[in-house]
PAKEMAR-484804 format. One line per 8 residues: their letters; for each residue x, y, z of C-alpha. Coordinates in Angstrom, 1 decimal, always signed. Layout:
% residues N
A> X,Y,Z ~ ...;
% end
This chain:
% residues 76
MKNPSLDA> -67.7,-80.0,+11.5 ~ -64.2,-78.5,+10.9 ~ -62.2,-79.3,+7.9 ~ -58.6,-79.9,+9.1 ~ -57.0,-79.4,+5.7 ~ -58.9,-76.1,+5.3 ~ -57.8,-74.9,+8.8 ~ -54.2,-75.8,+8.0;
GRRRGALP> -54.4,-73.9,+4.7 ~ -55.7,-70.8,+6.5 ~ -53.0,-71.1,+9.1 ~ -50.3,-71.4,+6.4 ~ -51.7,-68.3,+4.7 ~ -51.9,-66.3,+7.9 ~ -48.3,-66.9,+9.0 ~ -46.5,-64.7,+6.5;
RLAAHLDR> -49.0,-61.9,+7.1 ~ -48.5,-62.2,+10.9 ~ -44.7,-62.1,+10.4 ~ -45.0,-59.0,+8.3 ~ -47.1,-57.3,+11.0 ~ -44.4,-58.2,+13.6 ~ -41.7,-56.8,+11.3 ~ -43.6,-53.5,+11.1;
DAAEARAD> -44.1,-53.5,+14.9 ~ -40.3,-54.1,+15.4 ~ -39.5,-51.2,+13.0 ~ -41.9,-48.9,+15.0 ~ -40.3,-50.0,+18.3 ~ -36.8,-49.4,+16.9 ~ -37.9,-45.9,+15.8 ~ -39.3,-45.3,+19.3;
AEHYARQG> -36.0,-46.5,+20.8 ~ -34.0,-44.1,+18.7 ~ -36.4,-41.3,+19.7 ~ -35.9,-42.1,+23.4 ~ -32.2,-42.3,+22.9 ~ -32.1,-38.8,+21.5 ~ -34.1,-37.6,+24.5 ~ -31.8,-39.4,+26.9;
NTSMQTVS> -34.6,-41.6,+28.3 ~ -32.6,-44.8,+28.7 ~ -35.3,-46.7,+30.5 ~ -37.8,-46.3,+27.7 ~ -35.1,-46.9,+25.2 ~ -34.5,-50.3,+26.9 ~ -38.2,-51.1,+26.9 ~ -38.4,-50.3,+23.2;
MVAVGTCE> -35.4,-52.5,+22.4 ~ -36.9,-55.4,+24.3 ~ -40.1,-55.0,+22.2 ~ -37.9,-55.0,+19.0 ~ -36.3,-58.3,+20.1 ~ -39.6,-59.8,+21.1 ~ -41.2,-59.0,+17.7 ~ -38.2,-60.2,+15.8;
RAAAKLRD> -38.1,-63.5,+17.6 ~ -41.8,-64.0,+17.2 ~ -41.6,-63.2,+13.4 ~ -38.7,-65.7,+13.1 ~ -40.7,-68.4,+14.8 ~ -43.7,-67.8,+12.5 ~ -41.5,-68.0,+9.5 ~ -40.0,-71.3,+10.8;
EYVSLTSG> -43.5,-72.7,+11.3 ~ -44.5,-71.6,+7.8 ~ -41.5,-73.4,+6.3 ~ -42.2,-76.5,+8.3 ~ -45.9,-76.5,+7.2 ~ -45.1,-75.9,+3.6 ~ -42.1,-78.2,+3.2 ~ -43.8,-81.3,+4.7;
PRKI> -44.5,-84.5,+2.9 ~ -46.7,-84.0,-0.1 ~ -49.4,-86.3,-1.4 ~ -48.9,-87.6,-5.0;
% end
């Protein structure tokens, strides 16, 4: 039997870690884009910048979800 409050606690704890991973992925993709720009490879630069945007949007959504989970009504 699953414990819903335990599952929610694990999810809350994982969200900041996942967002941090996505931030690192975005930084790596940004470095790749800069590398491709120096090489003049505009198509790969574009692909890398799309990856940056995707990672940043996903990280923002995770942070929003974390805020909504942690700022909900509290039992007294």
